NUDOSE-117885 format. One line per 10 residues: number of its first residue (from 1); their letters; for each residue y, x, z of N, C-alpha, C, O. Coordinates in nm, 2 decimals, m for minus. Each point is the difference from the previous one (the first is absolute). Example, Ala and Ser with C-alpha at 12.3 -4.5 7.8 and 13.67 -1.06 7.14 Angstrom:
1) AS) m0.57/1.32/0.78/0.12/m0.09/0.00/0.12/0.09/0.00/0.00/0.10/0.07  0.11/m0.14/m0.14/0.11/0.09/0.00/0.11/m0.08/0.08/0.11/0.05/0.01
END
This chain:
1) MNKSIKKIAI) 0.29/m1.93/m1.03/m0.06/0.07/0.11/0.03/m0.07/0.13/0.11/m0.05/0.02  m0.20/0.04/0.07/0.01/m0.07/0.12/0.08/0.08/0.10/m0.04/0.11/0.05  0.16/m0.15/m0.02/0.09/0.07/0.09/m0.04/0.00/0.14/0.05/0.08/0.09  m0.14/m0.17/m0.05/m0.04/m0.01/0.14/m0.11/0.10/0.04/m0.04/0.01/0.12  0.00/0.07/m0.21/m0.10/0.11/0.03/0.07/0.11/0.07/0.10/0.06/m0.05  m0.15/m0.03/0.17/0.05/0.11/0.08/m0.06/0.13/m0.05/m0.12/0.01/m0.03  0.20/0.10/0.01/m0.04/0.13/m0.05/0.00/0.10/0.12/0.11/0.02/0.05  m0.22/0.04/m0.02/m0.01/0.10/0.11/m0.03/0.13/m0.07/m0.10/0.01/m0.07  0.18/0.09/0.09/m0.01/0.13/m0.07/m0.05/0.10/0.10/0.06/0.01/0.11  m0.16/0.07/m0.14/m0.05/0.11/0.08/0.05/0.13/m0.06/m0.03/0.03/m0.12
11) VGPESTGKST) 0.12/0.03/0.19/0.07/0.12/m0.06/0.00/0.12/0.09/m0.05/m0.01/0.12  0.09/0.12/m0.17/0.01/0.12/0.09/m0.03/0.13/m0.08/m0.03/m0.01/m0.12  0.04/0.12/0.19/m0.02/0.13/m0.07/m0.15/0.01/m0.04/m0.08/m0.08/0.03  0.05/0.19/m0.10/m0.13/0.03/m0.04/m0.10/0.01/0.11/0.04/0.04/0.11  m0.16/m0.08/m0.13/m0.11/0.02/0.09/0.02/m0.07/0.14/m0.02/0.06/0.10  0.07/m0.18/m0.11/0.02/m0.08/0.12/m0.08/m0.13/0.00/0.02/m0.08/0.09  m0.12/0.07/m0.18/m0.09/m0.11/0.00/0.05/m0.13/m0.06/m0.06/m0.10/0.03  0.15/0.11/m0.12/0.06/m0.12/m0.06/m0.11/m0.08/m0.08/m0.01/m0.12/0.02  m0.06/0.19/m0.11/m0.10/m0.07/m0.08/m0.11/m0.07/0.08/m0.03/m0.11/m0.02  m0.02/0.19/0.12/m0.10/m0.05/0.09/0.05/m0.12/0.08/m0.07/m0.10/0.01
21) MSQLLAKYYK) 0.19/0.12/0.04/0.06/m0.11/0.09/0.02/m0.12/m0.09/m0.03/m0.11/0.05  0.09/0.12/m0.16/0.03/m0.12/m0.08/m0.12/m0.07/m0.04/0.00/m0.13/0.00  m0.11/0.20/m0.04/m0.13/m0.07/m0.03/m0.06/m0.07/0.12/m0.05/m0.11/m0.01  0.05/0.18/0.13/m0.05/m0.06/0.12/0.08/m0.13/0.04/m0.06/m0.10/0.03  0.19/0.11/m0.05/0.08/m0.12/0.04/m0.02/m0.12/m0.10/0.00/m0.11/0.04  m0.01/0.14/m0.17/m0.02/m0.10/m0.09/m0.14/m0.07/0.02/m0.01/m0.12/m0.01  m0.09/0.20/0.05/m0.13/m0.06/0.03/0.01/m0.08/0.13/m0.05/m0.11/0.01  0.12/0.16/0.09/0.01/m0.06/0.13/0.07/m0.14/m0.02/m0.05/m0.10/0.06  0.16/0.10/m0.13/0.07/m0.13/m0.02/m0.05/m0.08/m0.12/0.05/m0.11/m0.02  m0.15/0.16/m0.05/m0.06/m0.07/m0.11/0.11/m0.03/m0.11/0.01/m0.12/m0.04
31) VSWVPEYARY) 0.07/0.22/0.01/0.11/m0.02/m0.10/m0.02/0.10/m0.11/m0.08/0.10/0.01  0.17/m0.11/m0.11/0.00/0.09/m0.11/0.06/0.13/0.04/0.09/0.01/0.08  m0.13/0.10/m0.15/0.04/0.13/0.02/0.06/0.06/m0.13/m0.06/m0.01/m0.10  0.18/0.07/0.11/0.06/0.07/m0.11/m0.03/0.15/0.01/0.06/0.06/0.10  m0.14/0.00/m0.18/m0.02/0.14/0.01/0.12/0.09/m0.04/0.10/m0.05/m0.05  m0.10/0.18/0.08/0.10/0.09/m0.04/m0.02/0.04/m0.14/m0.09/0.08/m0.03  0.18/m0.12/m0.06/m0.01/0.03/m0.14/0.02/0.16/m0.02/m0.07/0.05/m0.09  0.16/0.01/0.16/0.03/0.14/m0.02/m0.13/0.09/0.01/m0.01/0.10/m0.07  m0.08/m0.14/0.16/m0.12/0.08/0.01/m0.08/0.00/m0.13/m0.04/0.11/m0.05  0.02/m0.23/m0.01/m0.07/0.00/m0.12/0.08/0.07/m0.11/m0.06/0.07/m0.08
41) YCENLVAPYT) 0.18/m0.09/0.07/0.09/0.07/m0.10/m0.01/0.15/0.01/m0.02/0.07/m0.10  0.04/m0.02/0.22/0.00/0.15/0.02/m0.13/0.06/m0.02/m0.01/0.12/m0.04  m0.10/m0.19/0.06/m0.13/0.05/m0.02/m0.03/0.04/m0.15/m0.08/0.08/m0.03  0.16/m0.15/m0.05/m0.01/0.02/m0.15/0.10/0.09/m0.06/0.01/0.01/m0.12  0.09/0.04/0.20/0.10/0.09/m0.06/m0.06/0.13/m0.04/m0.08/0.05/0.07  0.13/0.00/m0.18/m0.05/0.13/m0.05/0.11/0.11/0.00/m0.02/0.11/m0.04  0.14/m0.15/0.08/0.11/0.09/0.01/0.08/m0.04/0.12/m0.02/m0.11/0.06  0.11/0.20/m0.01/0.09/m0.04/0.11/0.07/m0.13/m0.03/0.05/m0.02/m0.11  m0.03/m0.06/0.22/0.06/m0.13/m0.03/0.15/0.01/m0.01/0.06/0.10/0.05  m0.01/m0.20/m0.12/0.15/0.00/m0.04/0.06/m0.13/0.06/m0.07/m0.08/0.06
51) LQDEVNMYYG) 0.20/0.07/m0.08/0.07/m0.12/0.04/m0.06/m0.12/m0.08/0.00/m0.11/0.06  m0.04/0.13/m0.18/m0.06/m0.11/m0.08/m0.13/m0.04/0.07/m0.03/m0.12/0.00  m0.04/0.21/0.05/m0.13/m0.04/0.07/0.04/m0.08/0.12/m0.08/m0.09/0.03  0.18/0.12/0.04/0.04/m0.08/0.12/0.04/m0.14/m0.04/m0.03/m0.09/0.07  0.10/0.08/m0.19/0.03/m0.13/m0.05/m0.13/m0.08/m0.03/m0.01/m0.12/0.03  m0.08/0.19/m0.09/m0.13/m0.06/m0.04/m0.07/m0.05/0.13/m0.06/m0.11/0.00  0.06/0.19/0.10/m0.06/m0.03/0.13/0.07/m0.12/0.06/m0.07/m0.09/0.06  0.20/0.08/m0.07/0.07/m0.11/0.05/m0.05/m0.13/m0.07/m0.03/m0.10/0.07  0.03/0.10/m0.20/m0.04/m0.11/m0.08/m0.15/m0.04/0.03/m0.03/m0.12/0.01  m0.05/0.22/0.01/m0.14/m0.03/0.03/m0.02/m0.07/0.13/m0.08/m0.09/0.02
61) QIALEDAILV) 0.15/0.14/0.09/m0.01/m0.06/0.13/0.05/m0.14/0.00/m0.06/m0.09/0.06  0.17/0.07/m0.13/0.06/m0.14/m0.01/m0.10/m0.09/m0.07/m0.01/m0.12/0.04  m0.04/0.17/m0.15/m0.10/m0.09/m0.08/m0.12/m0.03/0.08/m0.04/m0.12/0.00  m0.01/0.21/0.08/m0.12/m0.03/0.09/0.04/m0.11/0.10/m0.07/m0.09/0.02  0.18/0.12/0.04/0.05/m0.10/0.11/0.02/m0.14/m0.06/m0.04/m0.10/0.06  0.11/0.10/m0.17/0.03/m0.13/m0.07/m0.13/m0.07/m0.04/m0.01/m0.13/0.01  m0.09/0.20/m0.06/m0.12/m0.06/m0.04/m0.07/m0.06/0.12/m0.06/m0.11/m0.01  0.06/0.17/0.13/m0.06/m0.05/0.12/0.08/m0.12/0.05/m0.05/m0.11/0.03  0.19/0.12/m0.04/0.08/m0.11/0.05/m0.02/m0.13/m0.08/0.00/m0.11/0.06  m0.02/0.12/m0.19/m0.02/m0.12/m0.08/m0.14/m0.06/0.01/m0.03/m0.11/m0.04
71) TTQNDLIICD) m0.07/0.19/0.08/m0.14/m0.04/0.00/m0.05/m0.03/0.14/m0.10/m0.07/0.01  0.16/0.12/0.10/m0.05/m0.02/0.13/0.01/m0.15/0.04/0.09/m0.07/m0.03  m0.19/0.03/0.11/0.00/m0.13/0.06/0.05/0.01/0.15/0.00/m0.11/0.07  0.03/0.23/m0.03/0.04/0.02/0.14/0.15/m0.01/0.02/0.07/0.01/m0.10  m0.02/m0.01/0.22/0.14/0.00/0.03/0.04/0.14/0.05/0.11/0.01/0.05  m0.19/0.08/m0.07/0.02/0.14/0.05/m0.07/0.10/m0.10/m0.11/m0.03/m0.04  0.18/0.14/0.01/m0.07/0.11/m0.07/0.03/0.13/0.07/0.10/0.01/0.07  m0.20/0.08/m0.08/0.02/0.13/0.06/0.02/0.10/m0.11/m0.09/0.01/m0.10  0.19/0.07/0.10/0.03/0.10/m0.10/m0.02/0.14/0.05/0.06/0.04/0.10  m0.14/0.04/m0.17/m0.02/0.14/0.03/0.11/0.07/m0.07/0.00/0.04/m0.11
81) TTFVTVKIWS) 0.10/m0.02/0.19/0.13/0.07/m0.03/0.09/m0.09/m0.09/m0.04/m0.12/m0.03  0.16/0.17/0.00/0.09/m0.08/m0.08/0.07/0.10/m0.09/m0.03/0.12/0.00  0.12/m0.17/m0.09/0.07/0.10/m0.08/0.11/0.07/0.07/0.07/0.08/m0.06  m0.05/m0.10/0.19/0.09/0.09/0.08/m0.06/0.14/m0.01/0.08/0.10/0.00  m0.21/m0.09/m0.01/m0.06/0.13/m0.02/0.05/0.07/m0.12/0.02/0.12/0.00  0.00/m0.19/m0.11/0.05/0.05/m0.12/0.14/0.06/0.03/0.03/0.11/m0.05  0.05/m0.17/0.12/0.13/0.05/0.04/m0.01/0.13/0.08/0.07/0.10/m0.03  m0.15/m0.10/0.13/m0.02/0.12/0.08/m0.05/0.11/m0.08/0.06/0.11/0.01  m0.16/m0.13/m0.09/m0.06/0.12/m0.08/0.10/0.04/m0.11/0.01/0.12/m0.02  0.05/m0.21/m0.04/0.10/0.03/m0.10/0.11/0.09/0.06/0.04/0.11/m0.06
91) DEMLGETPQI) 0.02/m0.15/0.17/0.10/0.07/0.07/m0.05/0.14/0.03/0.07/0.10/m0.02  m0.18/m0.09/0.09/m0.05/0.12/0.05/m0.05/0.10/m0.11/0.03/0.12/0.00  m0.10/m0.17/m0.10/m0.06/0.09/m0.10/0.09/0.02/m0.12/m0.01/0.10/m0.07  0.09/m0.20/0.03/0.08/0.01/m0.12/0.15/0.00/0.02/0.08/0.01/m0.09  m0.04/m0.04/0.22/0.14/0.01/0.03/0.08/m0.13/m0.03/0.12/0.00/0.02  m0.19/m0.10/m0.07/0.07/m0.12/m0.03/m0.10/m0.12/m0.01/m0.12/0.03/m0.01  0.17/m0.15/0.02/m0.08/m0.12/m0.01/0.04/m0.08/m0.12/0.12/m0.01/m0.03  m0.22/m0.03/m0.05/0.04/m0.09/m0.12/0.08/m0.12/0.04/m0.02/m0.06/0.10  0.13/0.03/m0.18/0.09/m0.11/0.04/m0.07/m0.13/0.01/0.03/m0.08/0.09  m0.13/0.06/m0.17/m0.08/m0.13/0.01/m0.06/m0.02/0.14/m0.01/m0.11/0.05
101) VLDALPKRPY) m0.03/0.22/0.01/m0.06/m0.01/0.13/0.10/m0.02/0.11/m0.01/m0.09/0.08  0.13/0.15/m0.09/0.11/m0.02/0.09/0.05/m0.14/m0.01/0.02/m0.07/0.10  m0.02/0.01/m0.22/0.05/m0.13/m0.02/m0.10/m0.11/0.06/0.04/m0.10/0.05  m0.17/0.13/m0.06/m0.10/m0.09/0.04/m0.02/0.00/0.15/m0.05/m0.10/0.06  0.08/0.21/0.01/m0.03/0.01/0.15/0.05/m0.12/0.08/m0.07/m0.06/0.07  0.20/0.03/m0.08/0.05/m0.12/0.08/m0.05/m0.13/m0.06/0.01/m0.10/0.08  m0.06/0.09/m0.20/m0.04/m0.13/m0.06/m0.14/m0.03/0.02/m0.04/m0.12/m0.02  m0.05/0.21/0.07/m0.14/m0.02/0.01/m0.04/0.04/0.15/m0.08/0.10/0.01  0.13/m0.17/0.09/m0.03/0.04/0.13/m0.14/m0.05/0.04/m0.07/m0.08/m0.06  0.02/0.14/0.17/m0.13/m0.03/0.06/0.04/m0.06/0.13/0.10/0.03/0.07
111) DLYLLMDIDL) m0.19/m0.12/m0.02/0.03/m0.08/0.12/m0.02/0.09/0.13/0.07/m0.02/0.10  m0.17/0.11/m0.11/m0.03/0.09/0.11/m0.05/0.13/m0.06/m0.09/0.00/m0.09  0.14/0.11/0.14/m0.06/0.13/m0.04/m0.07/0.06/0.13/0.06/m0.01/0.11  m0.18/0.05/m0.13/m0.07/0.08/0.11/0.01/0.14/m0.04/m0.07/0.05/m0.10  0.15/0.03/0.17/0.01/0.14/m0.03/m0.10/0.08/0.08/0.00/0.01/0.12  m0.10/0.05/m0.19/m0.11/0.07/0.06/0.05/0.14/0.05/0.07/0.07/m0.07  m0.09/m0.05/0.20/0.04/0.12/0.07/m0.08/0.12/m0.05/m0.11/m0.02/m0.06  0.16/0.14/0.09/m0.06/0.12/m0.04/m0.10/0.06/0.10/m0.02/0.12/0.01  m0.03/m0.21/0.08/m0.09/0.05/0.11/m0.14/0.01/m0.05/m0.09/0.04/0.08  0.05/m0.07/m0.20/m0.13/0.02/m0.05/m0.02/0.14/m0.05/0.10/0.06/m0.05
121) PWQDDPLRDF) m0.21/0.00/0.06/m0.02/0.13/m0.06/0.01/0.00/m0.15/m0.03/m0.10/m0.06  0.09/0.21/0.01/0.02/0.01/m0.15/m0.14/0.01/m0.07/m0.09/0.06/0.05  0.08/m0.14/m0.15/m0.12/0.00/m0.09/0.04/0.06/m0.13/0.09/m0.05/m0.07  m0.16/0.16/0.02/0.03/0.06/m0.13/m0.03/m0.10/m0.11/m0.10/m0.07/0.01  0.18/0.07/m0.11/m0.02/m0.09/m0.12/0.07/0.07/m0.11/0.11/0.05/0.02  m0.16/m0.04/m0.14/0.07/0.06/m0.11/0.13/m0.06/m0.03/0.09/0.07/m0.06  m0.06/m0.19/0.10/0.13/m0.07/m0.03/0.10/0.02/0.11/0.10/m0.06/0.00  m0.14/0.13/0.11/0.09/0.02/0.11/0.06/0.14/m0.01/m0.07/0.10/m0.03  0.20/m0.09/0.07/0.07/0.12/m0.02/0.06/0.07/0.12/0.03/0.12/0.00  m0.01/m0.20/0.11/0.09/0.06/0.11/m0.06/m0.02/0.14/0.05/m0.07/0.08
131) PNQREYFIEV) m0.16/0.15/m0.06/m0.06/m0.01/0.13/0.09/0.04/0.12/m0.02/m0.04/0.11  0.11/0.13/m0.14/0.09/0.05/0.10/0.14/m0.06/0.01/0.09/0.05/0.07  m0.07/m0.16/m0.14/0.13/m0.07/0.00/m0.01/m0.14/0.04/0.08/m0.09/m0.04  m0.18/0.05/0.11/m0.02/m0.14/0.04/0.11/m0.05/0.09/0.04/m0.11/m0.01  0.01/0.20/0.10/0.11/m0.04/0.09/0.12/m0.03/m0.08/0.07/m0.10/0.03  m0.04/0.18/m0.13/0.11/m0.02/m0.09/m0.01/m0.14/m0.07/0.09/m0.07/0.00  m0.21/0.05/m0.06/m0.02/m0.12/m0.07/0.00/m0.13/0.08/0.04/m0.11/m0.05  m0.08/0.12/0.17/0.01/m0.12/0.09/0.14/m0.04/0.02/0.04/m0.11/0.01  0.05/0.22/0.01/0.14/m0.03/0.02/0.06/m0.06/m0.13/0.09/m0.08/0.01  m0.13/0.13/m0.13/0.05/m0.05/m0.12/m0.04/m0.15/m0.01/0.08/m0.08/m0.04
141) WHKELKALNA) m0.20/0.04/0.08/m0.04/m0.14/0.00/0.08/m0.08/0.09/0.05/m0.11/m0.04  m0.02/0.16/0.16/0.09/m0.07/0.09/0.13/m0.03/m0.06/0.06/m0.11/0.00  0.00/0.22/m0.06/0.13/m0.01/m0.06/0.00/m0.11/m0.12/0.09/m0.08/m0.01  m0.19/0.09/m0.07/m0.01/m0.09/m0.12/m0.01/m0.15/0.05/0.06/m0.09/m0.05  m0.15/0.07/0.15/m0.02/m0.14/0.05/0.12/m0.05/0.07/0.04/m0.12/m0.02  0.03/0.20/0.09/0.13/m0.04/0.07/0.10/m0.03/m0.11/0.08/m0.10/0.02  m0.07/0.18/m0.13/0.10/m0.02/m0.10/m0.03/m0.14/m0.07/0.10/m0.06/m0.05  m0.22/0.02/0.05/m0.04/m0.14/m0.06/0.02/m0.11/0.10/m0.02/m0.12/m0.03  0.06/0.16/0.16/0.00/m0.10/0.11/m0.14/m0.07/0.01/0.00/m0.12/0.02  m0.10/0.20/m0.04/m0.14/m0.05/0.00/m0.05/m0.04/0.14/0.04/0.07/0.10
151) NYKVISGLGD) m0.12/m0.17/m0.10/m0.07/m0.04/0.13/m0.13/0.09/0.00/m0.09/m0.02/m0.08  0.09/0.12/0.17/m0.12/0.09/0.00/m0.04/0.04/0.14/0.08/0.00/0.09  m0.21/0.03/m0.08/m0.06/0.05/0.12/m0.07/0.13/m0.02/m0.07/0.01/m0.11  0.07/0.08/0.20/m0.07/0.12/m0.01/m0.14/m0.02/0.05/m0.01/m0.06/0.11  m0.09/0.10/m0.18/m0.14/m0.03/0.04/m0.07/0.14/0.03/m0.01/0.08/m0.09  m0.03/m0.06/0.22/m0.06/0.13/0.03/m0.14/m0.03/0.07/m0.04/m0.12/0.02  m0.02/0.22/0.02/m0.13/m0.01/0.06/m0.11/0.04/m0.10/0.02/0.01/m0.12  m0.14/0.02/0.18/m0.11/0.05/m0.09/m0.11/m0.11/m0.01/m0.02/m0.08/0.10  m0.04/0.07/m0.21/m0.12/m0.09/m0.02/0.04/m0.14/0.03/0.10/m0.06/m0.05  m0.19/m0.01/0.12/0.02/m0.14/0.03/0.13/m0.03/0.07/0.05/m0.11/m0.01
161) VRVQHAIAAI) 0.00/0.20/0.09/0.13/m0.02/0.07/0.11/m0.02/m0.10/0.08/m0.09/0.02  m0.08/0.17/m0.12/0.10/m0.01/m0.11/m0.01/m0.13/m0.06/0.10/m0.07/m0.03  m0.22/0.03/m0.01/m0.02/m0.13/m0.06/0.05/m0.12/0.09/0.07/m0.09/m0.05  m0.10/0.10/0.17/0.04/m0.11/0.10/0.15/0.00/0.01/0.06/m0.11/0.01  0.01/0.23/m0.01/0.14/0.00/0.01/0.06/m0.07/m0.13/0.10/m0.07/0.01  m0.16/0.09/m0.12/0.05/m0.06/m0.13/m0.02/m0.15/0.01/0.09/m0.07/m0.04  m0.21/0.03/0.08/m0.03/m0.15/0.01/0.10/m0.06/0.10/0.05/m0.11/m0.03  m0.02/0.17/0.14/0.09/m0.05/0.10/0.14/m0.02/m0.06/0.07/m0.10/0.02  m0.03/0.20/m0.10/0.14/0.00/m0.06/0.00/m0.12/m0.10/0.11/m0.07/m0.01  m0.21/0.06/m0.07/0.00/m0.11/m0.10/m0.01/m0.14/0.07/0.08/m0.09/m0.04
171) NEFLAL) m0.16/0.08/0.14/m0.01/m0.13/0.08/0.14/m0.03/0.06/0.04/m0.12/0.00  0.02/0.22/0.06/0.13/m0.03/0.05/0.10/m0.05/m0.10/0.08/m0.09/0.02  m0.08/0.16/m0.14/0.08/m0.04/m0.11/m0.03/m0.14/m0.05/0.09/m0.09/m0.02  m0.21/0.06/0.01/m0.04/m0.14/m0.05/0.03/m0.11/0.10/0.01/m0.11/m0.04  0.00/0.15/0.17/0.03/m0.10/0.10/0.14/m0.04/0.00/0.04/m0.10/0.07  0.05/0.18/m0.13/0.14/m0.03/0.00/0.04/m0.13/m0.06/0.12/m0.03/m0.01
END
């Protein structure tokens, strides 16, 4: 795997535009995009999810990312979320995080995280659960990113302004 590939993660609470933003940024920079595995996984669940499902989502996200890392010709990839989400949801919904996820967190860092702010209007989706807890979850994201000593920027604004803020944050990072 090419270690010189920079990984930029688009993260944040539900309904903050992560998938849209990550796709727009990948297109803008003409780089590979890693989709959110958990969305595909959860769309096919027929029972309430378990800790094993969280482990499966962790492995799925890592497999997607690794597949992109070994095949991309670019020196940058854009990731629609990371397995930090697995930790957050496991803690919140199941009261614990699988040990494999905890062990991997410090070993699989991202070069830059763009934390999507909660200033977008809520969009209903069958896979979204907490329209009234967005303030809580943005704080959880801050806490988790700080615990990882992550390089991150909060991205706010509506529409093109939000996209321009994200591009500016990435350009600033790439100029370092």
